[in-house]
N, C-alpha and C positions, 0 to 999 in steps of 0.2 A: 504494500500500500504506500509506503514511504517513497519507493522508487517512482511510482505512478505520479505522486504529487510533485516530485522534483521535475519529472518530464513535463507535466502540465504547466508548472511554474516557469520552466525554461521557455516553453512555447509562448506563454503570455508575455514574458519579458522580450522575446524576439519580436512579437507582434507590436508591442509598444514602441520598441526602438525603430522598427520599420515604419510604423505609423508616423512617428515624430520626424523621421527622415523625409517621408513623402510630404508632410505638412510644411516642413522647412523648405523643401524645393519649391512648393507652391508659393510660399511667401516670397522667396527669392525671385521667382518668375514674375509675380505681380509687381514687386518693387522694381524689377528690371524694366517692365513694360511702362510703368509710371515714369521712370527716369528717361526712357526713350521718347515718350510723349513730351515731357518737359523740354528735352533738348531740341525736338522739332519745333516746339512753340517758341523757344528762345531764338532759334535760327530764323523763323518766320518774322519775329519782331525786329530782328536786325536787318531784314530785307523786305520792308513793307511794300505792298502794291500802291499804285497811285489812284487818285480820283478818276473814275471812268473806266477802270480796268475790271474785268470779271475776275473774281476770286472764288475758287471752289474748295470747300473743306468737306471731304468725303462726298456726300451726295446733296450738299446745299450750296447753291450759287449765290454770291453776293456781288453787288456793284454799288459803290458810293457814287451818286449822280452829281451832287453839288454840296458845298459847305459854305455857309454864310455867317459872318459875325454880325449879330443883331444889336450889339452895344449892351448897355446895362438896363435899358427900359424897353418893355414891350408895351406899345401904346394901343389901347383898346379902341375899336371903332363901334363898339356896342355899349349903349348907355347902362346896361345891366352887368357889365363885366368891368372890373377895375383894371387899371394898368398894373403890370407886374415889374418889379425892379429887383436887381441883385447887386451886391457890392462888387462883384467881378463883372462878367459879361455873359451874354447868352450866345450859344453856338447852335445854329440850325443845321441838321444833317438830313439830306434827302437821299434815300437809297432804295435799291430794289433787292428783293430776296426771292429765290425760287427753290422749292423742294424738288429735287430730281430723283427722289426715291420712289418706290412703288406704293408706299403707304403714307397716310397723313402724318404730319409733324406739327408740333405746337411751337409758337414763337412768342416771346414776351418782351423783347427789347434788344437794343444794341448798346454795348458798353463802350465808353471812351476811356483812354488812358493818356496820361501826360508824361513828360520826361522825368518827373519825380515818382513815377509808377503809382500815382493816385488814380483811382477808378471813379468814373462818373456815370450815373444812370440818368435817363431822361427825366426832366422835371415835370411832375404832375400838375404844378401850378400853371403850366403853359398850354395845356390841352386845347383850350378855347382859341389859341392863336395858330393852330395847325390848319393846313388846307383841308377842306372837306374831302373825305374819301381817302385820305392818307394818314389817318390816325390809326396806329397799330399798337394796341395795348396788350391784349392776349389774342393771338390770331391762330386759327387752324389753317395750315398751309397744305392744300391738296396737291398731289403730284403734278408737276409741270404747269402750274398756274402762277406766273410771276405776280408779286404784290409790290407796289410802290408805297413806301412809308416815309413820313417825315417825323423827326423828333427834335426837341429843343432841350439843350443841356445848359444848366447854370454852372459855370466854371470860375475859379478865382482868377483875379487879374494876372497872377504870376504863372498861370497854366500855359506851358509852351510844349511844342512837339506833340500835339494831339494826334492820336491814332485811334481808329475804330478797331475793336477786337471782334472778329467774326468767327463763328464756330459751326459745328455740325449739328447743333440743336439737340444733342444727346446729353441729358443731365449727368450721366455717369462718365462722360468723357471730358478731357481737357485738350482736345485737338482744336487749335486756333490758327488763324492767319490774321494779318494786320493790314490796315490801309492807312497810309500817311494822309492826314487831313490838311496839311499845309498851314496849320495854325500855330 
């Protein structure tokens, strides 16, 4: 009976050691993949696309159409909407996005980064200043139906080197490309 317990104990120990090795290799592979994605993203940031160029990240095509500095005040033409001001300035980005996959994808916005690696989201205070039909808050993008969107960002006065960060719209991915906004 004692010999049988030793054999069973040995098998359990070998299974545990083998299991730990497999888990360790899996963690190493995941870490390696994350490092490779980070390196690709850094390389893309070092070589950004220009305004008007198509940029494809996996199966999502992006094109920044135009960028406009709107100053520090958005003046309302509607008596029911107040002017909006910022201590910095507003930057308007008009862009096109197209889902080239076979299934619907969701889109919730375009992020900007500056030379100090600060990240900017579009300003919700400026929605009433966007062109009709180009407001993109949370969009379902059907396959091969391009959508034109406009977003306005409040950025500080010292924000320079603005780039749009575009991705594959997969929340579990960090696959990005960048577009130099010339700001």
